[in-house]
Every structure is written in C-alpha cells, then in structure tokens.
C-alpha positions as CSV (number, residue, x, y, z in Angstrom):
1,M,57.4,126.0,2.6
2,T,56.6,125.1,-1.0
3,A,53.3,123.5,-1.9
4,T,54.9,120.2,-2.8
5,L,56.1,119.8,0.8
6,L,52.7,120.4,2.4
7,A,50.4,117.7,3.6
8,E,47.2,117.2,1.6
9,P,44.8,118.7,4.3
10,E,46.9,121.9,4.4
11,L,47.0,122.0,0.6
12,I,43.2,121.7,0.5
13,Q,42.8,124.5,3.0
14,R,45.2,126.9,1.2
15,A,43.8,126.0,-2.2
16,A,40.2,126.6,-0.9
17,Q,41.4,130.1,0.1
18,G,42.5,130.9,-3.4
19,D,46.2,129.8,-3.3
20,S,46.8,128.7,-6.9
21,E,50.2,127.2,-6.1
22,A,48.6,125.0,-3.4
23,F,45.9,124.0,-5.9
24,G,48.5,123.0,-8.4
25,G,50.3,120.9,-5.7
26,L,47.0,119.3,-4.7
27,V,46.0,118.1,-8.2
28,Q,49.4,117.3,-9.7
29,P,49.8,113.8,-8.1
30,H,46.3,112.9,-9.4
31,L,46.4,114.3,-13.0
32,S,47.2,110.9,-14.5
33,L,44.3,109.3,-12.7
34,F,42.0,112.1,-13.7
35,F,43.0,112.1,-17.3
36,N,42.9,108.4,-17.8
37,G,39.4,108.1,-16.3
38,I,38.2,110.8,-18.7
39,Q,40.0,109.3,-21.6
40,R,38.5,105.9,-21.1
41,I,35.0,107.4,-21.3
42,L,35.6,109.8,-24.3
43,G,38.2,107.8,-26.3
44,N,39.5,111.0,-27.8
45,E,42.6,112.8,-26.4
46,A,41.6,116.3,-27.5
47,D,38.2,116.0,-25.9
48,A,39.7,114.4,-22.8
49,Q,42.1,117.4,-22.4
50,D,39.2,119.8,-22.7
51,A,37.1,117.8,-20.2
52,L,40.0,117.7,-17.8
53,Q,40.4,121.5,-18.0
54,D,36.6,121.8,-17.3
55,A,37.0,119.4,-14.4
56,L,39.9,121.3,-12.9
57,M,38.0,124.5,-13.0
58,S,35.0,122.9,-11.3
59,M,37.3,121.5,-8.6
60,H,38.9,124.9,-8.1
61,R,35.4,126.6,-7.9
62,D,33.9,123.9,-5.6
63,L,36.8,123.2,-3.3
64,P,35.6,125.6,-0.6
65,R,32.6,123.3,-0.2
66,F,34.7,120.1,0.0
67,E,34.0,118.7,3.4
68,G,36.7,116.0,3.5
69,R,34.3,113.1,3.9
70,S,36.1,111.2,1.1
71,R,39.6,111.4,-0.2
72,F,40.4,114.4,-2.5
73,S,41.3,112.0,-5.3
74,S,37.9,110.3,-5.1
75,W,36.0,113.6,-5.0
76,G,38.1,114.9,-7.9
77,Y,37.6,111.8,-9.9
78,K,33.8,112.0,-9.6
79,I,34.0,115.6,-11.0
80,C,36.2,114.3,-13.8
81,L,33.7,111.6,-14.7
82,N,30.9,114.1,-14.7
83,A,33.0,116.4,-16.9
84,A,33.6,113.6,-19.3
85,L,30.0,112.6,-19.5
86,M,29.0,116.2,-20.0
87,T,31.5,116.4,-22.9
88,R,30.1,113.2,-24.4
89,R,26.5,114.6,-24.0
90,S,27.5,117.7,-25.9
91,R,29.2,115.7,-28.6
92,V,26.2,113.5,-29.1
93,R,24.0,116.6,-29.4
94,I,26.3,118.0,-32.1
95,Q,26.2,114.7,-34.0
96,D,22.4,114.7,-33.8
97,M,22.3,118.2,-35.4
98,E,24.8,117.2,-38.0
99,R,25.3,113.9,-39.9
100,P,25.8,111.0,-37.5
101,E,29.4,109.9,-37.3
102,P,30.0,106.6,-39.2
103,L,30.8,103.6,-37.0
104,A,33.6,101.2,-37.7
105,L,31.6,98.1,-38.9
106,G,34.3,96.2,-40.7
107,P,34.2,96.1,-44.5
108,F,31.5,98.9,-44.9
109,D,32.1,102.4,-46.1
110,E,30.4,105.4,-44.6
111,R,27.4,104.9,-46.8
112,G,26.8,101.4,-45.5
113,H,28.1,99.8,-48.7
114,H,30.4,96.8,-48.7
115,T,33.9,97.7,-49.8
116,E,35.0,94.4,-51.1
117,T,32.9,94.5,-54.2
118,D,30.7,97.0,-56.1
119,H,28.5,94.2,-57.5
120,L,26.3,93.3,-54.5
121,P,22.6,92.6,-55.1
122,E,20.5,95.7,-54.5
123,W,18.6,94.0,-51.6
124,Q,21.8,93.2,-49.8
125,E,23.1,96.8,-50.1
126,E,19.8,98.0,-48.7
127,A,20.0,95.5,-45.8
128,Q,23.5,96.6,-45.0
129,A,22.6,100.2,-45.1
130,H,19.6,99.5,-42.8
131,A,21.7,97.6,-40.3
132,L,24.2,100.6,-40.2
133,V,21.4,103.0,-39.5
134,E,19.9,100.8,-36.8
135,K,23.3,100.4,-35.1
136,Q,23.8,104.2,-35.2
137,E,20.4,104.8,-33.7
138,M,20.9,102.2,-31.0
139,R,24.2,103.8,-30.0
140,A,22.7,107.3,-29.9
141,C,19.8,105.9,-27.9
142,L,22.2,104.3,-25.4
143,L,24.1,107.6,-24.9
144,R,20.8,109.5,-24.4
145,A,19.7,107.0,-21.9
146,L,23.0,107.1,-20.1
147,D,22.6,110.9,-19.8
148,E,19.2,110.5,-18.2
149,L,20.6,108.3,-15.3
150,P,21.0,109.9,-11.9
151,D,24.7,110.9,-11.3
152,S,25.1,108.2,-8.6
153,Q,23.9,105.4,-11.0
154,R,25.7,106.8,-14.1
155,I,29.1,106.9,-12.4
156,V,28.8,103.3,-11.2
157,F,27.6,102.1,-14.6
158,V,30.4,103.8,-16.4
159,L,33.0,102.4,-14.0
160,K,31.7,98.9,-14.2
161,D,30.3,98.4,-17.7
162,L,32.3,100.9,-19.7
163,E,35.6,100.9,-17.8
164,D,35.3,97.3,-16.5
165,W,36.2,98.0,-12.9
166,D,35.8,95.4,-10.3
167,L,32.8,96.0,-8.0
168,D,35.0,96.0,-4.9
169,A,37.3,98.5,-6.5
170,I,34.4,100.8,-7.3
171,A,33.2,100.5,-3.7
172,R,36.6,101.4,-2.4
173,H,37.1,104.2,-4.8
174,L,33.7,105.8,-4.2
175,Q,33.7,104.9,-0.5
176,L,30.4,103.1,-0.8
177,A,29.3,99.7,0.6
178,P,29.6,97.0,-2.0
179,G,25.8,96.4,-1.6
180,T,25.1,100.0,-2.5
181,V,27.3,99.7,-5.6
182,R,25.5,96.6,-6.7
183,Q,22.1,98.2,-6.1
184,R,23.0,101.3,-8.1
185,L,24.4,99.2,-10.9
186,H,21.3,97.0,-11.1
187,R,19.0,100.1,-11.2
188,A,21.1,101.7,-13.9
189,R,21.0,98.5,-16.0
190,V,17.3,98.1,-15.6
191,L,16.7,101.7,-16.7
192,L,19.0,101.4,-19.7
193,Q,17.5,98.1,-20.7
194,A,14.0,99.6,-20.5
195,R,15.1,102.5,-22.6
196,L,16.7,100.3,-25.3
197,R,13.7,97.9,-25.3
198,S,11.4,100.9,-25.9
199,H,13.7,101.9,-28.8
200,V,13.7,98.4,-30.3
201,L,9.9,98.1,-30.1
202,G,9.5,101.5,-31.8
203,G,8.9,103.7,-28.8
204,R,11.7,106.2,-29.8
205,S,11.5,109.6,-28.2
C-alpha cells in the first residue's frame, strides 16, 4: 500500500521508524499550511523556504517522540513557527553586525534624507535622520524582546499580534483553553511593553 493511501496514525508510525516515503505522505497535505505560517512571520520567500526545510528536518528527527496528544498538523506547525522565529533571530543578529537594513518610511532614502527635495533645512534633515535611527532601534529592540519570550508565549503573540488570528482559532489550533491563550498573550504583551518602555527611557541593553 502506498503512503498516500495510509491513515495518518500509520504514516506517523512508519515515518517514526525511518520510512521516508511515509514521512513525505505525512507532511505533504500540510506543506501549504506550514509554509504560509512561516512566510507570514518572515515576509521573505527565500528565508521561508530555508526555514521550512529546517522545520521538516526537525519534524523528521523528533517524530519518534511525538506522543499524539495533539494533531500532527498542530505539532508540526509549532515546529514551523519556532523555525521561522529562529531564522528571524539569526537575521537580526546578522543585521546587528552589519549595517541595519533601511526601513520603508515613505519619502526618505536610506540615509534618512527626504527624497522630494535636496533643499531641506539642516535641522529638518537631522530630525528625519534621528527619527529613522529611532525607528530602526525600536524595531530591533522589539525583535530582541520577542526572542526572549518563552516559546509558549511567543507562539501565541505571533499568531495573534503578528498574524492577526482570532483567539478562539489560536485555542483550537494549539489545543489550549481560550483562557490559557488570553493569559499567555497578556503575559507576552506585558513583557514586551516593559522591554520597549525600558528602551524608550534609555535602558537599552
């Protein structure tokens, strides 16, 4: 019997024993879900493809420890989110070592200068450049703070505040009580707000 005709529990069992065809049959129906979730976090197709490959390797490695307490798609999706966040973390670290990537801030060029005229007053150019740097620093601070959240809180925050999922949908997908989702989201927001407040007040780390 080919892998595509097997039920998911049998595919899981065979894949956990090293059957590559069974693993392919197991993940194939969910690849679109996995990729779209990663893509929403990273916003870059090439990075998303790399993160998906990392996630699939993690699934293959960890499948023998999958206990079936949740759906395979939910378990795999969590791994994909973590892979995406790890990729984002690495990307931020690279940007920190190199020149920060310019943000799209409307009519400003990468130096923070207004592109509509070359005859702005010097004080205005300095103010615009300062605003650009501040926004870049705030963005980097948010990403660092996001990396510091516990996995359980980070996943809920990403799904709700970055991907705009409904709380009930998050609860169903992660197989959590809605109250637990709200609690984790609240804790994540409190931690992130504290981190950003510290940044604004000058307590940068």
